[in-house]
PDBQT receptor file of N, H, CA, C and O in Angstrom, charges set to zero:
ATOM      1  N   MET A   1      12.797  -9.308 -85.719  1.00  0.00    +0.000 N 
ATOM      2  CA  MET A   1      12.308  -8.540 -86.866  1.00  0.00    +0.000 C 
ATOM      3  C   MET A   1      11.401  -6.497 -86.947  1.00  0.00    +0.000 C 
ATOM      4  O   MET A   1      10.748  -5.760 -86.208  1.00  0.00    +0.000 OA
ATOM      5  N   SER A   2      11.913  -6.489 -88.163  1.00  0.00    +0.000 N 
ATOM      6  H   SER A   2      12.443  -7.088 -88.763  1.00  0.00    +0.000 HD
ATOM      7  CA  SER A   2      11.717  -5.308 -88.056  1.00  0.00    +0.000 C 
ATOM      8  C   SER A   2      10.259  -5.155 -88.596  1.00  0.00    +0.000 C 
ATOM      9  O   SER A   2       9.608  -6.101 -89.041  1.00  0.00    +0.000 OA
ATOM     10  N   SER A   3       9.657  -3.419 -88.483  1.00  0.00    +0.000 N 
ATOM     11  H   SER A   3      10.185  -2.651 -88.122  1.00  0.00    +0.000 HD
ATOM     12  CA  SER A   3       8.229  -3.303 -88.807  1.00  0.00    +0.000 C 
ATOM     13  C   SER A   3       8.511  -3.287 -90.171  1.00  0.00    +0.000 C 
ATOM     14  O   SER A   3       7.719  -3.788 -90.969  1.00  0.00    +0.000 OA
ATOM     15  N   LEU A   4       9.264  -2.911 -90.427  1.00  0.00    +0.000 N 
ATOM     16  H   LEU A   4       9.907  -2.504 -89.778  1.00  0.00    +0.000 HD
ATOM     17  CA  LEU A   4       9.284  -2.524 -92.178  1.00  0.00    +0.000 C 
ATOM     18  C   LEU A   4       9.263  -3.845 -92.202  1.00  0.00    +0.000 C 
ATOM     19  O   LEU A   4       8.245  -4.337 -91.715  1.00  0.00    +0.000 OA
ATOM     20  N   ARG A   5      10.556  -5.042 -92.867  1.00  0.00    +0.000 N 
ATOM     21  H   ARG A   5      11.383  -4.643 -93.262  1.00  0.00    +0.000 HD
ATOM     22  CA  ARG A   5      10.139  -6.451 -93.065  1.00  0.00    +0.000 C 
ATOM     23  C   ARG A   5       8.761  -6.670 -92.706  1.00  0.00    +0.000 C 
ATOM     24  O   ARG A   5       8.105  -6.354 -93.699  1.00  0.00    +0.000 OA
ATOM     25  N   GLU A   6       7.943  -7.079 -91.723  1.00  0.00    +0.000 N 
ATOM     26  H   GLU A   6       8.476  -7.336 -90.917  1.00  0.00    +0.000 HD
ATOM     27  CA  GLU A   6       6.573  -7.454 -91.330  1.00  0.00    +0.000 C 
ATOM     28  C   GLU A   6       5.501  -6.279 -92.336  1.00  0.00    +0.000 C 
ATOM     29  O   GLU A   6       4.299  -6.536 -92.275  1.00  0.00    +0.000 OA
ATOM     30  N   GLY A   7       5.805  -5.370 -92.987  1.00  0.00    +0.000 N 
ATOM     31  H   GLY A   7       6.782  -5.161 -93.036  1.00  0.00    +0.000 HD
ATOM     32  CA  GLY A   7       4.960  -4.627 -94.212  1.00  0.00    +0.000 C 
ATOM     33  C   GLY A   7       4.158  -3.478 -92.754  1.00  0.00    +0.000 C 
ATOM     34  O   GLY A   7       3.106  -2.928 -93.080  1.00  0.00    +0.000 OA
ATOM     35  N   LYS A   8       4.575  -3.256 -91.598  1.00  0.00    +0.000 N 
ATOM     36  H   LYS A   8       5.430  -3.703 -91.333  1.00  0.00    +0.000 HD
ATOM     37  CA  LYS A   8       4.060  -2.518 -90.695  1.00  0.00    +0.000 C 
ATOM     38  C   LYS A   8       4.374  -1.092 -90.674  1.00  0.00    +0.000 C 
ATOM     39  O   LYS A   8       5.239  -1.177 -89.803  1.00  0.00    +0.000 OA
ATOM     40  N   PRO A   9       4.347  -0.017 -90.918  1.00  0.00    +0.000 N 
ATOM     41  CA  PRO A   9       4.906   1.424 -90.794  1.00  0.00    +0.000 C 
ATOM     42  C   PRO A   9       6.260   0.948 -90.091  1.00  0.00    +0.000 C 
ATOM     43  O   PRO A   9       6.757  -0.090 -89.654  1.00  0.00    +0.000 OA
ATOM     44  N   ALA A  10       6.529   2.122 -90.215  1.00  0.00    +0.000 N 
ATOM     45  H   ALA A  10       6.125   2.965 -90.571  1.00  0.00    +0.000 HD
ATOM     46  CA  ALA A  10       7.770   2.350 -88.996  1.00  0.00    +0.000 C 
ATOM     47  C   ALA A  10       7.370   3.337 -87.909  1.00  0.00    +0.000 C 
ATOM     48  O   ALA A  10       6.872   4.395 -88.291  1.00  0.00    +0.000 OA
ATOM     49  N   GLN A  11       7.555   3.084 -86.332  1.00  0.00    +0.000 N 
ATOM     50  H   GLN A  11       7.960   2.224 -86.022  1.00  0.00    +0.000 HD
ATOM     51  CA  GLN A  11       6.719   3.381 -85.649  1.00  0.00    +0.000 C 
ATOM     52  C   GLN A  11       7.206   4.852 -85.248  1.00  0.00    +0.000 C 
ATOM     53  O   GLN A  11       8.416   4.795 -85.029  1.00  0.00    +0.000 OA
ATOM     54  N   GLN A  12       6.672   6.249 -85.058  1.00  0.00    +0.000 N 
ATOM     55  H   GLN A  12       5.689   6.295 -85.236  1.00  0.00    +0.000 HD
ATOM     56  CA  GLN A  12       7.776   7.743 -85.032  1.00  0.00    +0.000 C 
ATOM     57  C   GLN A  12       8.412   7.634 -83.758  1.00  0.00    +0.000 C 
ATOM     58  O   GLN A  12       7.528   7.128 -83.068  1.00  0.00    +0.000 OA
ATOM     59  N   ALA A  13       9.542   7.826 -82.935  1.00  0.00    +0.000 N 
ATOM     60  H   ALA A  13      10.260   8.238 -83.496  1.00  0.00    +0.000 HD
ATOM     61  CA  ALA A  13      10.166   8.281 -81.974  1.00  0.00    +0.000 C 
ATOM     62  C   ALA A  13       9.765   9.605 -81.812  1.00  0.00    +0.000 C 
ATOM     63  O   ALA A  13       9.303  10.331 -82.693  1.00  0.00    +0.000 OA
ATOM     64  N   GLY A  14      10.036   9.988 -80.206  1.00  0.00    +0.000 N 
ATOM     65  H   GLY A  14      10.411   9.399 -79.491  1.00  0.00    +0.000 HD
ATOM     66  CA  GLY A  14       9.942  11.339 -80.168  1.00  0.00    +0.000 C 
ATOM     67  C   GLY A  14      11.228  11.534 -80.432  1.00  0.00    +0.000 C 
ATOM     68  O   GLY A  14      12.067  10.652 -80.613  1.00  0.00    +0.000 OA
ATOM     69  N   LEU A  15      11.476  13.277 -80.466  1.00  0.00    +0.000 N 
ATOM     70  H   LEU A  15      10.794  13.994 -80.319  1.00  0.00    +0.000 HD
ATOM     71  CA  LEU A  15      12.418  13.301 -81.016  1.00  0.00    +0.000 C 
ATOM     72  C   LEU A  15      13.402  13.999 -79.497  1.00  0.00    +0.000 C 
ATOM     73  O   LEU A  15      14.422  14.669 -79.661  1.00  0.00    +0.000 OA
ATOM     74  N   ASP A  16      12.880  13.695 -78.230  1.00  0.00    +0.000 N 
ATOM     75  H   ASP A  16      12.052  13.151 -78.097  1.00  0.00    +0.000 HD
ATOM     76  CA  ASP A  16      13.406  14.508 -76.756  1.00  0.00    +0.000 C 
ATOM     77  C   ASP A  16      15.110  13.496 -76.703  1.00  0.00    +0.000 C 
ATOM     78  O   ASP A  16      16.259  13.897 -76.517  1.00  0.00    +0.000 OA
ATOM     79  N   PRO A  17      14.640  12.305 -76.921  1.00  0.00    +0.000 N 
ATOM     80  CA  PRO A  17      16.631  11.532 -76.559  1.00  0.00    +0.000 C 
ATOM     81  C   PRO A  17      17.341  11.832 -77.318  1.00  0.00    +0.000 C 
ATOM     82  O   PRO A  17      18.523  11.732 -76.988  1.00  0.00    +0.000 OA
ATOM     83  N   ILE A  18      16.989  12.434 -78.946  1.00  0.00    +0.000 N 
ATOM     84  H   ILE A  18      16.029  12.515 -79.214  1.00  0.00    +0.000 HD
ATOM     85  CA  ILE A  18      17.952  12.734 -79.735  1.00  0.00    +0.000 C 
ATOM     86  C   ILE A  18      18.235  14.003 -79.554  1.00  0.00    +0.000 C 
ATOM     87  O   ILE A  18      19.253  14.432 -80.097  1.00  0.00    +0.000 OA
ATOM     88  N   VAL A  19      17.452  14.856 -78.793  1.00  0.00    +0.000 N 
ATOM     89  H   VAL A  19      16.625  14.507 -78.352  1.00  0.00    +0.000 HD
ATOM     90  CA  VAL A  19      18.164  16.400 -79.140  1.00  0.00    +0.000 C 
ATOM     91  C   VAL A  19      18.955  15.972 -77.526  1.00  0.00    +0.000 C 
ATOM     92  O   VAL A  19      19.997  16.628 -77.551  1.00  0.00    +0.000 OA
ATOM     93  N   GLY A  20      18.924  15.398 -76.550  1.00  0.00    +0.000 N 
ATOM     94  H   GLY A  20      18.079  14.865 -76.530  1.00  0.00    +0.000 HD
ATOM     95  CA  GLY A  20      19.466  15.201 -75.369  1.00  0.00    +0.000 C 
ATOM     96  C   GLY A  20      20.698  14.718 -75.840  1.00  0.00    +0.000 C 
ATOM     97  O   GLY A  20      21.698  15.249 -75.358  1.00  0.00    +0.000 OA
ATOM     98  N   MET A  21      20.873  13.699 -76.794  1.00  0.00    +0.000 N 
ATOM     99  H   MET A  21      20.060  13.267 -77.185  1.00  0.00    +0.000 HD
ATOM    100  CA  MET A  21      22.235  13.312 -76.901  1.00  0.00    +0.000 C 
ATOM    101  C   MET A  21      23.121  14.349 -78.232  1.00  0.00    +0.000 C 
ATOM    102  O   MET A  21      24.213  14.132 -78.757  1.00  0.00    +0.000 OA
ATOM    103  N   ILE A  22      22.279  15.328 -78.432  1.00  0.00    +0.000 N 
ATOM    104  H   ILE A  22      21.392  15.505 -78.005  1.00  0.00    +0.000 HD
ATOM    105  CA  ILE A  22      23.843  16.130 -79.198  1.00  0.00    +0.000 C 
ATOM    106  C   ILE A  22      23.555  17.168 -78.448  1.00  0.00    +0.000 C 
ATOM    107  O   ILE A  22      24.470  17.932 -78.754  1.00  0.00    +0.000 OA
ATOM    108  N   GLU A  23      22.837  17.782 -77.588  1.00  0.00    +0.000 N 
ATOM    109  H   GLU A  23      22.093  17.161 -77.340  1.00  0.00    +0.000 HD
ATOM    110  CA  GLU A  23      23.117  18.707 -76.295  1.00  0.00    +0.000 C 
ATOM    111  C   GLU A  23      24.061  17.818 -75.067  1.00  0.00    +0.000 C 
ATOM    112  O   GLU A  23      24.019  18.312 -73.940  1.00  0.00    +0.000 OA
ATOM    113  N   ARG A  24      24.690  16.862 -75.202  1.00  0.00    +0.000 N 
ATOM    114  H   ARG A  24      24.725  16.461 -76.117  1.00  0.00    +0.000 HD
ATOM    115  CA  ARG A  24      25.555  16.333 -74.178  1.00  0.00    +0.000 C 
ATOM    116  C   ARG A  24      26.334  15.449 -75.264  1.00  0.00    +0.000 C 
ATOM    117  O   ARG A  24      26.759  14.319 -75.022  1.00  0.00    +0.000 OA
ATOM    118  N   GLY A  25      26.444  15.994 -76.277  1.00  0.00    +0.000 N 
ATOM    119  H   GLY A  25      26.099  16.912 -76.474  1.00  0.00    +0.000 HD
ATOM    120  CA  GLY A  25      27.931  16.282 -77.104  1.00  0.00    +0.000 C 
ATOM    121  C   GLY A  25      28.451  14.360 -78.047  1.00  0.00    +0.000 C 
ATOM    122  O   GLY A  25      29.375  14.071 -78.808  1.00  0.00    +0.000 OA
ATOM    123  N   GLU A  26      27.089  13.362 -77.342  1.00  0.00    +0.000 N 
ATOM    124  H   GLU A  26      26.339  13.597 -76.724  1.00  0.00    +0.000 HD
ATOM    125  CA  GLU A  26      27.112  12.181 -78.093  1.00  0.00    +0.000 C 
ATOM    126  C   GLU A  26      27.941  12.028 -78.784  1.00  0.00    +0.000 C 
ATOM    127  O   GLU A  26      29.148  11.785 -78.803  1.00  0.00    +0.000 OA
ATOM    128  N   VAL A  27      26.225  12.397 -80.082  1.00  0.00    +0.000 N 
ATOM    129  H   VAL A  27      25.244  12.594 -80.067  1.00  0.00    +0.000 HD
ATOM    130  CA  VAL A  27      26.789  12.877 -81.519  1.00  0.00    +0.000 C 
ATOM    131  C   VAL A  27      26.389  13.913 -82.181  1.00  0.00    +0.000 C 
ATOM    132  O   VAL A  27      25.451  14.680 -81.964  1.00  0.00    +0.000 OA
ATOM    133  N   ASP A  28      27.208  13.880 -83.052  1.00  0.00    +0.000 N 
ATOM    134  H   ASP A  28      27.970  13.257 -83.229  1.00  0.00    +0.000 HD
ATOM    135  CA  ASP A  28      26.985  14.898 -84.162  1.00  0.00    +0.000 C 
ATOM    136  C   ASP A  28      25.982  15.060 -84.863  1.00  0.00    +0.000 C 
ATOM    137  O   ASP A  28      25.564  16.178 -85.161  1.00  0.00    +0.000 OA
ATOM    138  N   LEU A  29      25.454  13.993 -85.226  1.00  0.00    +0.000 N 
ATOM    139  H   LEU A  29      25.794  13.085 -84.984  1.00  0.00    +0.000 HD
ATOM    140  CA  LEU A  29      24.177  13.934 -86.683  1.00  0.00    +0.000 C 
ATOM    141  C   LEU A  29      24.267  12.681 -86.580  1.00  0.00    +0.000 C 
ATOM    142  O   LEU A  29      25.079  11.755 -86.579  1.00  0.00    +0.000 OA
ATOM    143  N   VAL A  30      22.792  13.012 -86.463  1.00  0.00    +0.000 N 
ATOM    144  H   VAL A  30      22.132  13.764 -86.465  1.00  0.00    +0.000 HD
ATOM    145  CA  VAL A  30      21.531  11.695 -86.405  1.00  0.00    +0.000 C 
ATOM    146  C   VAL A  30      20.810  11.953 -88.069  1.00  0.00    +0.000 C 
ATOM    147  O   VAL A  30      20.302  12.956 -88.572  1.00  0.00    +0.000 OA
ATOM    148  N   ALA A  31      21.068  10.412 -88.661  1.00  0.00    +0.000 N 
ATOM    149  H   ALA A  31      21.481   9.598 -88.253  1.00  0.00    +0.000 HD
ATOM    150  CA  ALA A  31      20.308   9.775 -89.693  1.00  0.00    +0.000 C 
ATOM    151  C   ALA A  31      18.595  10.026 -89.776  1.00  0.00    +0.000 C 
ATOM    152  O   ALA A  31      17.754   9.469 -89.070  1.00  0.00    +0.000 OA
ATOM    153  N   VAL A  32      18.409  10.817 -90.624  1.00  0.00    +0.000 N 
ATOM    154  H   VAL A  32      19.092  11.269 -91.197  1.00  0.00    +0.000 HD
ATOM    155  CA  VAL A  32      16.666  11.242 -91.221  1.00  0.00    +0.000 C 
ATOM    156  C   VAL A  32      16.591  10.790 -92.525  1.00  0.00    +0.000 C 
ATOM    157  O   VAL A  32      15.915  11.390 -93.361  1.00  0.00    +0.000 OA
ATOM    158  N   GLY A  33      17.177   9.857 -92.763  1.00  0.00    +0.000 N 
ATOM    159  H   GLY A  33      17.727   9.370 -92.084  1.00  0.00    +0.000 HD
ATOM    160  CA  GLY A  33      17.218   9.239 -94.493  1.00  0.00    +0.000 C 
ATOM    161  C   GLY A  33      15.455   8.971 -94.260  1.00  0.00    +0.000 C 
ATOM    162  O   GLY A  33      14.716   9.835 -94.732  1.00  0.00    +0.000 OA
ATOM    163  N   ARG A  34      15.144   8.386 -93.906  1.00  0.00    +0.000 N 
ATOM    164  H   ARG A  34      15.744   7.684 -93.523  1.00  0.00    +0.000 HD
ATOM    165  CA  ARG A  34      14.036   7.810 -94.524  1.00  0.00    +0.000 C 
ATOM    166  C   ARG A  34      12.556   8.442 -93.842  1.00  0.00    +0.000 C 
ATOM    167  O   ARG A  34      11.393   8.149 -94.119  1.00  0.00    +0.000 OA
ATOM    168  N   ALA A  35      13.053   9.331 -92.940  1.00  0.00    +0.000 N 
ATOM    169  H   ALA A  35      13.998   9.570 -92.716  1.00  0.00    +0.000 HD
ATOM    170  CA  ALA A  35      11.736  10.234 -92.382  1.00  0.00    +0.000 C 
ATOM    171  C   ALA A  35      12.239  11.470 -94.031  1.00  0.00    +0.000 C 
ATOM    172  O   ALA A  35      11.385  12.014 -94.731  1.00  0.00    +0.000 OA
ATOM    173  N   LEU A  36      13.124  11.549 -94.155  1.00  0.00    +0.000 N 
ATOM    174  H   LEU A  36      13.818  11.108 -93.585  1.00  0.00    +0.000 HD
ATOM    175  CA  LEU A  36      13.454  13.000 -95.541  1.00  0.00    +0.000 C 
ATOM    176  C   LEU A  36      12.626  12.143 -96.558  1.00  0.00    +0.000 C 
ATOM    177  O   LEU A  36      11.564  12.758 -96.453  1.00  0.00    +0.000 OA
ATOM    178  N   LEU A  37      12.344  11.069 -97.548  1.00  0.00    +0.000 N 
ATOM    179  H   LEU A  37      13.207  10.570 -97.634  1.00  0.00    +0.000 HD
ATOM    180  CA  LEU A  37      12.367  10.624 -98.163  1.00  0.00    +0.000 C 
ATOM    181  C   LEU A  37      11.248  10.200 -98.104  1.00  0.00    +0.000 C 
ATOM    182  O   LEU A  37      10.660  10.465 -99.152  1.00  0.00    +0.000 OA
ATOM    183  N   VAL A  38      10.437   9.496 -97.182  1.00  0.00    +0.000 N 
ATOM    184  H   VAL A  38      10.915   9.280 -96.330  1.00  0.00    +0.000 HD
ATOM    185  CA  VAL A  38       8.810   9.872 -97.134  1.00  0.00    +0.000 C 
ATOM    186  C   VAL A  38       8.449  11.419 -97.222  1.00  0.00    +0.000 C 
ATOM    187  O   VAL A  38       7.634  11.809 -98.058  1.00  0.00    +0.000 OA
ATOM    188  N   ASP A  39       8.996  12.176 -96.453  1.00  0.00    +0.000 N 
ATOM    189  H   ASP A  39       9.658  11.860 -95.774  1.00  0.00    +0.000 HD
ATOM    190  CA  ASP A  39       8.703  14.087 -96.316  1.00  0.00    +0.000 C 
ATOM    191  C   ASP A  39       9.591  14.814 -96.038  1.00  0.00    +0.000 C 
ATOM    192  O   ASP A  39      10.244  14.969 -95.006  1.00  0.00    +0.000 OA
ATOM    193  N   PRO A  40       9.621  15.584 -97.645  1.00  0.00    +0.000 N 
ATOM    194  CA  PRO A  40      10.578  16.298 -97.558  1.00  0.00    +0.000 C 
ATOM    195  C   PRO A  40      10.853  17.785 -96.942  1.00  0.00    +0.000 C 
ATOM    196  O   PRO A  40      11.805  18.541 -97.137  1.00  0.00    +0.000 OA
ATOM    197  N   ALA A  41       9.792  17.930 -96.202  1.00  0.00    +0.000 N 
ATOM    198  H   ALA A  41       9.018  17.316 -96.043  1.00  0.00    +0.000 HD
ATOM    199  CA  ALA A  41       9.232  19.091 -96.145  1.00  0.00    +0.000 C 
ATOM    200  C   ALA A  41       9.954  18.370 -94.106  1.00  0.00    +0.000 C 
ATOM    201  O   ALA A  41      10.055  19.223 -93.224  1.00  0.00    +0.000 OA
ATOM    202  N   TRP A  42      10.212  17.320 -93.874  1.00  0.00    +0.000 N 
ATOM    203  H   TRP A  42      10.130  16.627 -94.591  1.00  0.00    +0.000 HD
ATOM    204  CA  TRP A  42      10.740  17.144 -92.201  1.00  0.00    +0.000 C 
ATOM    205  C   TRP A  42      11.341  18.085 -91.407  1.00  0.00    +0.000 C 
ATOM    206  O   TRP A  42      10.760  18.623 -90.465  1.00  0.00    +0.000 OA
ATOM    207  N   ALA A  43      12.093  18.239 -91.623  1.00  0.00    +0.000 N 
ATOM    208  H   ALA A  43      12.565  17.801 -92.389  1.00  0.00    +0.000 HD
ATOM    209  CA  ALA A  43      12.821  19.459 -91.781  1.00  0.00    +0.000 C 
ATOM    210  C   ALA A  43      12.223  20.521 -90.876  1.00  0.00    +0.000 C 
ATOM    211  O   ALA A  43      12.165  20.971 -89.732  1.00  0.00    +0.000 OA
ATOM    212  N   GLU A  44      11.943  20.594 -91.738  1.00  0.00    +0.000 N 
ATOM    213  H   GLU A  44      11.990  20.228 -92.668  1.00  0.00    +0.000 HD
ATOM    214  CA  GLU A  44      10.878  22.086 -91.380  1.00  0.00    +0.000 C 
ATOM    215  C   GLU A  44      10.024  21.863 -91.007  1.00  0.00    +0.000 C 
ATOM    216  O   GLU A  44       9.457  22.889 -90.628  1.00  0.00    +0.000 OA
ATOM    217  N   LYS A  45       9.191  20.576 -90.766  1.00  0.00    +0.000 N 
ATOM    218  H   LYS A  45       9.651  19.743 -91.074  1.00  0.00    +0.000 HD
ATOM    219  CA  LYS A  45       8.468  20.508 -89.887  1.00  0.00    +0.000 C 
ATOM    220  C   LYS A  45       8.559  20.524 -88.566  1.00  0.00    +0.000 C 
ATOM    221  O   LYS A  45       7.920  21.186 -87.748  1.00  0.00    +0.000 OA
ATOM    222  N   VAL A  46       9.677  19.489 -88.372  1.00  0.00    +0.000 N 
ATOM    223  H   VAL A  46      10.196  18.952 -89.037  1.00  0.00    +0.000 HD
ATOM    224  CA  VAL A  46      10.763  19.694 -86.863  1.00  0.00    +0.000 C 
ATOM    225  C   VAL A  46      10.925  21.483 -86.447  1.00  0.00    +0.000 C 
ATOM    226  O   VAL A  46      10.575  21.876 -85.334  1.00  0.00    +0.000 OA
ATOM    227  N   ARG A  47      11.250  22.034 -87.050  1.00  0.00    +0.000 N 
ATOM    228  H   ARG A  47      11.534  21.715 -87.955  1.00  0.00    +0.000 HD
ATOM    229  CA  ARG A  47      12.335  23.064 -86.925  1.00  0.00    +0.000 C 
ATOM    230  C   ARG A  47      11.306  24.049 -85.847  1.00  0.00    +0.000 C 
ATOM    231  O   ARG A  47      11.457  24.652 -84.785  1.00  0.00    +0.000 OA
ATOM    232  N   GLU A  48       9.695  23.682 -87.275  1.00  0.00    +0.000 N 
ATOM    233  H   GLU A  48       9.573  23.192 -88.138  1.00  0.00    +0.000 HD
ATOM    234  CA  GLU A  48       8.762  24.999 -86.493  1.00  0.00    +0.000 C 
ATOM    235  C   GLU A  48       8.182  24.076 -85.290  1.00  0.00    +0.000 C 
ATOM    236  O   GLU A  48       7.182  24.645 -84.852  1.00  0.00    +0.000 OA
ATOM    237  N   GLY A  49       8.353  23.235 -84.801  1.00  0.00    +0.000 N 
ATOM    238  H   GLY A  49       9.165  22.772 -85.157  1.00  0.00    +0.000 HD
ATOM    239  CA  GLY A  49       7.075  22.435 -83.606  1.00  0.00    +0.000 C 
ATOM    240  C   GLY A  49       6.609  21.517 -84.458  1.00  0.00    +0.000 C 
ATOM    241  O   GLY A  49       6.910  20.356 -84.177  1.00  0.00    +0.000 OA
ATOM    242  N   ARG A  50       5.632  21.783 -85.905  1.00  0.00    +0.000 N 
ATOM    243  H   ARG A  50       5.388  22.725 -86.133  1.00  0.00    +0.000 HD
ATOM    244  CA  ARG A  50       4.828  20.859 -86.037  1.00  0.00    +0.000 C 
ATOM    245  C   ARG A  50       5.080  18.934 -86.321  1.00  0.00    +0.000 C 
ATOM    246  O   ARG A  50       5.102  18.127 -87.250  1.00  0.00    +0.000 OA
ATOM    247  N   PHE A  51       5.218  18.976 -84.921  1.00  0.00    +0.000 N 
ATOM    248  H   PHE A  51       5.200  19.632 -84.166  1.00  0.00    +0.000 HD
ATOM    249  CA  PHE A  51       5.425  17.856 -84.905  1.00  0.00    +0.000 C 
ATOM    250  C   PHE A  51       3.991  16.661 -85.386  1.00  0.00    +0.000 C 
ATOM    251  O   PHE A  51       4.014  15.470 -85.697  1.00  0.00    +0.000 OA
ATOM    252  N   GLY A  52       3.274  17.290 -85.305  1.00  0.00    +0.000 N 
ATOM    253  H   GLY A  52       3.256  18.257 -85.052  1.00  0.00    +0.000 HD
ATOM    254  CA  GLY A  52       1.878  16.531 -85.619  1.00  0.00    +0.000 C 
ATOM    255  C   GLY A  52       1.471  15.954 -87.561  1.00  0.00    +0.000 C 
ATOM    256  O   GLY A  52       0.729  15.143 -88.115  1.00  0.00    +0.000 OA
ATOM    257  N   GLU A  53       2.537  17.023 -87.976  1.00  0.00    +0.000 N 
ATOM    258  H   GLU A  53       3.140  17.682 -87.526  1.00  0.00    +0.000 HD
ATOM    259  CA  GLU A  53       2.009  16.727 -89.628  1.00  0.00    +0.000 C 
ATOM    260  C   GLU A  53       3.299  16.071 -89.833  1.00  0.00    +0.000 C 
ATOM    261  O   GLU A  53       3.501  16.044 -91.047  1.00  0.00    +0.000 OA
ATOM    262  N   LEU A  54       4.386  15.461 -89.107  1.00  0.00    +0.000 N 
ATOM    263  H   LEU A  54       4.221  15.484 -88.121  1.00  0.00    +0.000 HD
ATOM    264  CA  LEU A  54       5.466  14.403 -89.668  1.00  0.00    +0.000 C 
ATOM    265  C   LEU A  54       4.799  13.490 -90.161  1.00  0.00    +0.000 C 
ATOM    266  O   LEU A  54       3.641  13.322 -89.779  1.00  0.00    +0.000 OA
ATOM    267  N   LEU A  55       5.473  12.528 -91.308  1.00  0.00    +0.000 N 
ATOM    268  H   LEU A  55       6.414  12.664 -91.618  1.00  0.00    +0.000 HD
ATOM    269  CA  LEU A  55       4.589  11.379 -92.153  1.00  0.00    +0.000 C 
ATOM    270  C   LEU A  55       5.547  10.438 -91.867  1.00  0.00    +0.000 C 
ATOM    271  O   LEU A  55       6.761  10.514 -92.056  1.00  0.00    +0.000 OA
ATOM    272  N   PRO A  56       4.707   9.277 -91.253  1.00  0.00    +0.000 N 
ATOM    273  CA  PRO A  56       5.729   7.999 -91.148  1.00  0.00    +0.000 C 
ATOM    274  C   PRO A  56       6.079   7.370 -92.584  1.00  0.00    +0.000 C 
ATOM    275  O   PRO A  56       5.519   7.238 -93.673  1.00  0.00    +0.000 OA
ATOM    276  N   PHE A  57       7.173   7.092 -92.059  1.00  0.00    +0.000 N 
ATOM    277  H   PHE A  57       7.628   7.200 -91.175  1.00  0.00    +0.000 HD
ATOM    278  CA  PHE A  57       8.188   5.380 -93.429  1.00  0.00    +0.000 C 
ATOM    279  C   PHE A  57       6.936   4.600 -93.349  1.00  0.00    +0.000 C 
ATOM    280  O   PHE A  57       6.562   4.242 -92.232  1.00  0.00    +0.000 OA
ATOM    281  N   THR A  58       6.188   4.269 -94.473  1.00  0.00    +0.000 N 
ATOM    282  H   THR A  58       6.491   4.560 -95.380  1.00  0.00    +0.000 HD
ATOM    283  CA  THR A  58       6.185   3.167 -94.546  1.00  0.00    +0.000 C 
ATOM    284  C   THR A  58       6.269   1.793 -95.561  1.00  0.00    +0.000 C 
ATOM    285  O   THR A  58       5.646   2.079 -96.583  1.00  0.00    +0.000 OA
ATOM    286  N   PRO A  59       6.703   0.694 -95.629  1.00  0.00    +0.000 N 
ATOM    287  CA  PRO A  59       6.571  -0.124 -96.450  1.00  0.00    +0.000 C 
ATOM    288  C   PRO A  59       6.295   0.510 -98.622  1.00  0.00    +0.000 C 
ATOM    289  O   PRO A  59       6.822   0.460 -99.734  1.00  0.00    +0.000 OA
ATOM    290  N   GLU A  60       5.289   0.934 -97.987  1.00  0.00    +0.000 N 
ATOM    291  H   GLU A  60       4.862   0.974 -97.084  1.00  0.00    +0.000 HD
ATOM    292  CA  GLU A  60       4.745   1.100 -99.814  1.00  0.00    +0.000 C 
ATOM    293  C   GLU A  60       5.826   2.787-100.062  1.00  0.00    +0.000 C 
ATOM    294  O   GLU A  60       5.709   3.389-101.129  1.00  0.00    +0.000 OA
ATOM    295  N   ALA A  61       6.406   3.114 -99.391  1.00  0.00    +0.000 N 
ATOM    296  H   ALA A  61       6.501   2.624 -98.524  1.00  0.00    +0.000 HD
ATOM    297  CA  ALA A  61       7.525   4.471 -99.621  1.00  0.00    +0.000 C 
ATOM    298  C   ALA A  61       7.953   3.509 -99.893  1.00  0.00    +0.000 C 
ATOM    299  O   ALA A  61       7.008   2.770 -99.616  1.00  0.00    +0.000 OA
ATOM    300  N   LEU A  62       8.985   2.665-100.382  1.00  0.00    +0.000 N 
ATOM    301  H   LEU A  62       9.753   3.265-100.607  1.00  0.00    +0.000 HD
ATOM    302  CA  LEU A  62       9.991   1.578-100.984  1.00  0.00    +0.000 C 
ATOM    303  C   LEU A  62       9.891   1.609-102.104  1.00  0.00    +0.000 C 
ATOM    304  O   LEU A  62      10.889   1.897-102.765  1.00  0.00    +0.000 OA
ATOM    305  N   LYS A  63       8.708   1.339-102.721  1.00  0.00    +0.000 N 
ATOM    306  H   LYS A  63       7.897   1.106-102.185  1.00  0.00    +0.000 HD
ATOM    307  CA  LYS A  63       8.056   0.488-103.815  1.00  0.00    +0.000 C 
ATOM    308  C   LYS A  63       7.641   2.222-104.103  1.00  0.00    +0.000 C 
ATOM    309  O   LYS A  63       8.188   2.236-105.206  1.00  0.00    +0.000 OA
ATOM    310  N   LYS A  64       7.226   3.334-103.992  1.00  0.00    +0.000 N 
ATOM    311  H   LYS A  64       6.782   3.323-103.096  1.00  0.00    +0.000 HD
ATOM    312  CA  LYS A  64       7.669   4.614-105.035  1.00  0.00    +0.000 C 
ATOM    313  C   LYS A  64       9.124   4.819-105.219  1.00  0.00    +0.000 C 
ATOM    314  O   LYS A  64       9.472   5.506-106.179  1.00  0.00    +0.000 OA
ATOM    315  N   LEU A  65      10.101   4.275-104.362  1.00  0.00    +0.000 N 
ATOM    316  H   LEU A  65       9.819   3.717-103.581  1.00  0.00    +0.000 HD
ATOM    317  CA  LEU A  65      11.819   4.860-105.037  1.00  0.00    +0.000 C 
ATOM    318  C   LEU A  65      11.730   4.204-106.264  1.00  0.00    +0.000 C 
ATOM    319  O   LEU A  65      11.787   4.710-107.385  1.00  0.00    +0.000 OA
ATOM    320  N   SER A  66      11.541   2.681-105.863  1.00  0.00    +0.000 N 
ATOM    321  H   SER A  66      11.495   2.270-104.953  1.00  0.00    +0.000 HD
ATOM    322  CA  SER A  66      11.793   1.843-107.233  1.00  0.00    +0.000 C 
ATOM    323  C   SER A  66      11.545   2.313-108.753  1.00  0.00    +0.000 C 
ATOM    324  O   SER A  66      11.790   1.546-109.684  1.00  0.00    +0.000 OA
TER     325      SER A  66
């Protein structure tokens, strides 16, 4: 069962594995929908290396969207 269905915040994963997959040509698109829903400045923060400022996606975020 996923953390979200259990009412727990989603865990932030490191970006290193994703960057490696892009560099190796394994993927060309990475979905960041949940991250952008809760933190519209996500892309800017990642680009600037401000990883400590990223907001986690939580079940409460879904309630705000409905």
